[in-house]
N, C-alpha and C positions, 0 to 999 in steps of 0.2 A: 857777752861771752863768746869768745873765740872756738869756733867750731874746727875740730881737725877731722879733715877728710880723709877716708880711705884712700891710699895711691890707686892710680889706675891699672900700673903693672903690677899685678898681684898673681902669684903661681896660680894655676887651675885648682892643683889640689887644696890650697888653701880657699879658694872660691866655692868650690863643691862641700868644703867644712862648714861654710858660713851660712850654705844652702841648706844643709842637713840641720843646722842649730836653728834657723829661721822657722824652717817648714816644723819642725817638732814645736819648738816654743808656741807660735801662732796657730797651731793645731791645736794644742792643748787647751791655749785659751780659748777659741772658737768653740770646740767641743764641749768645755767645762759651762760655761755659759749657755751656748746653741742648744745644748741636750733640753735643757729645762725649758727652753724658748719654744724648739719644736714640739716637745710632748703638750705644754699650755695651748700651743696654736690649733695640734690635732684635737685635743680634746673641746675645745671652744667653737673651733669653725669647721674642723672635720666631719664630713658625712659621717652618716650610722657606721658603715662598716670602720673607718679609720678609727673612731671614737671607741667601738666595741673591741678593738684590735689593739689599742693603745692602753686600756682599762685590762686587758687579759695581761699583756705583757707588764703594768706596772705590779699587779697581783702576784704574777711570776716571779720579780724581782723582788719582794718583799717577802714571800714564802718562802722562796728557794733561799735566801739571807739567813731567814730563821732556820732553816732546817740544815746548810751546809755552811753556813757562815761566807758564804761564796767563795770559798777554798776552792782551787784547780789543783787536785794532785798531781803528781811529777813535775818534770819541768816544761808541759805545756807544748806548743807548737814552738820548734827550735827556732821555725822562719821568723817569729816575732820577738826573739830574744837572742836573734845574731844574724844582721843583714848588712846592708851596702848602707844605708842610714845611718843606724846607730853606730857601727865602725866610722863613720866619719863625724859622725855627735862624739864619741870617746875622742876624737884625736885631734877635734876642734880646740882641747883646753892643752894637750893633752889628760887623758885619765889614765893614771896607772895603779897598779895593785901589786903590793909588796907583800910575801909571806917570810915568816919568821919564824914558823913552828907549824908540824904535821898536823892535821885535824882527821883522826883513825874516823874511818866511816863506820863504825860498830857503836855510835852513839848520835845523841841529837845536839844542836848546839844554839846558845843565845847569844846573838854578836852585838855586846852592848858598843853602839856605834857613836862617834864623836867626831868636832863638833856638828851639830844641824844644818848651821848655814841657814840661807833660806830658801836652798831646793833640795838641798839633802842628796847633791849630784852624784858624788864619788861612789858612794854604796848603790845607788840607782842605777848608774850604768854597769859597774862590777858585777852586781847582783841582779840585776834587773832586766836592761835594756841590750847588754851586749854581755854574756856569761861566758863567752869564748875562754878569755883570761881566768876565769875563776875556775872553770872545771878543768882548765891543764893544771892548773897549780891544786886544786883541790878534787882529785877525781872521785865519783861516787857520792859526793857530798851536795846535795839540792841547794841552792842558793835561793831563799825568800826575803823579801822586804817587808816589814809589817807599815800599816798606813793607817789614818783614822777609818773605824768602822763605816762611819757615815758616808766614805767614799764609795761604797759599793752598793749604796742605794740611789746612785745617781744614774740615770739612765743613759744610754750606751758606754759612757766612760767605764762603766762597772765590769763590762766584757774586757777593755784595753786593760785595765789593771789587772786582771786575772789573768790574760794571756802574757803580762810582763814578769808573772809569779808573783806579785804584790797580795800582801794577806791582810786580815783586819788584825788590829792589835789588840782584839777586844781578848778576853780571858778565856773563852771559850774555845777561839779559833787557835789561841797559841797551845793550849792545852791538846787541843786534837794534833796537831803539828809534831810537838815536842815528845809525844806519848805513841807516835808511829815506831811499830816495830823496824828492829835494824838487822833483822834476819835476810841474808840473801834470797831463800827461798819463798821469801811471803810474797803474795799476791800483789801487793802493793810497790813491789821492788822490782818488778819484771823491768823495767827501764835501765836496769844496772846501777841504779843510785839505790845506796842502802841508807843513807842520814839525811837529815833536815835540819841545815843553819838558817835561822830566822834573824834579819838583821834588826835591832831597833833601835829608832833615834831617843835615847833615854830623854834627852832634854826637851826634845817635842817644841811646841809653840812659844815657850818661854825662851828656851835658849835660842828660838830664831830672832825674838826680838833684839835680843843682846848682839846678833851678827853684823861687823864691820869691819872692814879689810884691816888684817894686820892683829885683829882683837882674838885671843881664844879664849873667850867665857863660857865655861861647862855649867850648865845646872844639874845638878848629880847628888849633891849631899843629903837633899831629901828625896831622891828617888829612889827607892828599895824595892818596889813591886817589882821588877823583872829579876831581882836577886830570889826573891821567894817565889816566883814561876819558877825559875832554875832549879831550886830545892824541891820544891813539888813535883815535879817532872825529871829530876835527875841528869838534867841536861848543864853541859859545863858552860861556863860562860867565857866568852873570847872578847877582851877587849880590842876595838879598832878605832882608829885614829886617821881621820883623811886630812892630810898637810893641805893648806892653800884652798880648803873647802870656803872659809871667809873671804876671800879673795876675789871669787870672782862676781860679785855683785856688793853694790852697797846700798843703803837704804836712808831714806829720809831721817835727818837728826832725831833720835828718840830718846834723850837721855832719863833717867828715871824722875819720876814725878813731875817731868815736862807735860803739856797738853795732849802730845801726840801720843806720850805713852800710856796716859790715864784712860785716852779713847781706845788705843789698843788693848788693853787691859781687860776694858770694860766689855769689850767686842768678845773677846778670847774666851772670858767667862759663861757668857751666854751661849757661843758657836764652839768652842775649842779651836777655833781657827784664829792665829794671830793675822790682822790685816795689816798688811806692810805695802809700800809704794817703793819698790826696788829701782835702784839707780846701774844702768849698766851702758851698753852701747848701741849704735845703731847698725843695719846693714851695711852702711855705705860711711858712717863716722866713727870715731872713738868717743864721741863728748857725752853724746846722750841717746838712750834707749832703751828697751826692755831686752837686748840679748846678752847674756853673760858677758866678761871680759877672758881673754884667752890667758888664763892662767894655769899652770900645771895644776892638779890634783894627785896625790899621792896616798892611796890609801893604804894604811900598814896594818895586816893581821897580827895581832899578838898571841901569844901562848894561852891555851885553854886552861881556865881555873875549874878543877872538878869538884863537885859538891856531893853530900852525903844527901840521899834521897829520903824526904819524909814528907808525909802531907801536914803535917802542923809544924811548920819551922819555928825553930827558938829563935827570941829575937837577939839574944846574943851571937847565936851562930849566924842569922842575916847580916848584923854588924859585922861580924868579924870579915863574910864573902865582901860586903860591901867597902870596907876599908881597902880588901885585897885589891878591888878593881881600880877603886881611886890611886893605889899606891902604883899599879902597873901602866895606867895612863901616863901618870907623873914621870915615871921611868922612860916610859916611849917617847914623851915630846921630849925629854933631856937627850934621849939616843939621836932621835932621827932629827931634831928642829934645824941643824946646822947644815943637813945633806937638802933637805926638803922645802926650806922658808928663806925665802930672800930677807938680808937684813935680819937675820936669826937673832941677833943680838938685844934686839928692842924688842923682842916677841915673848911674853910671859904667859904661862898657863896660870888662869884661875878658876878655882874652883866652888861655885856657887852652891 
């Protein structure tokens, strides 16, 4: 295999972007696994004081999650969601945000986000790590990104996720956020924001398994829970599509019914997490590594689909709204693919 090395003469700005990307990816990997190792080491080898503190911390995490669903109200510390590191992380690809309609801050929203890709990078940056663009385009609307509930039981990592505006995708957490008051005078809206917009990667782990460069395969036909949640809470559904999301990383070939896919499906069934082997680039080469490739990601935010609130959604009404979401996504893909996808004539949208 011939290795394509990065040239020595690289603009300093691009070096800073690569550093920000490498630092973020490596830090997340180390923290994800290192937090469990640290906790286990302190419980096994720590003295009485460390063991006691660790037990207290673990009990606190469990109890607090049961009580509050680990939700951090408001936008949290803005320095954690708008800083030098994350601005360079954004510019590495770069990630852009496109507004096609107003989101009035007098109601709450579910952003039905596609495709998941391997990392969900588009919405994670625009609505989590660097919300400066979002706040500029959608003032008074708080951006939140929903992720797996079990992530908020991970020591140390839990605090970072909360500071980035991530929330649990559990029913209880979504109901809490989507039924928040939109009254500017309400005590929860003292920060000047009166609306919550929660992004849900509807396709989840299953859609991630189908993520390969140039392939836009959505897992949506049998995913209606987000529609039911919107109807129960009276929240508008906003379809959003991240063009280029699937192009930043490839993964080991895993066609349906292959040994790799069967193993992935088995692990996903038990843990809810898709085990993938990403194929990207390195810090000093473009051939292999764990860093994403530099590919533009453009998150297009569509028009809100208003729903009639009811505690018991009628199945026919759920199907009607669900069908409209699919139609809006198909229209969005057809309208913007030539503008945001290279070789767009070869790109097709497949909805499973």
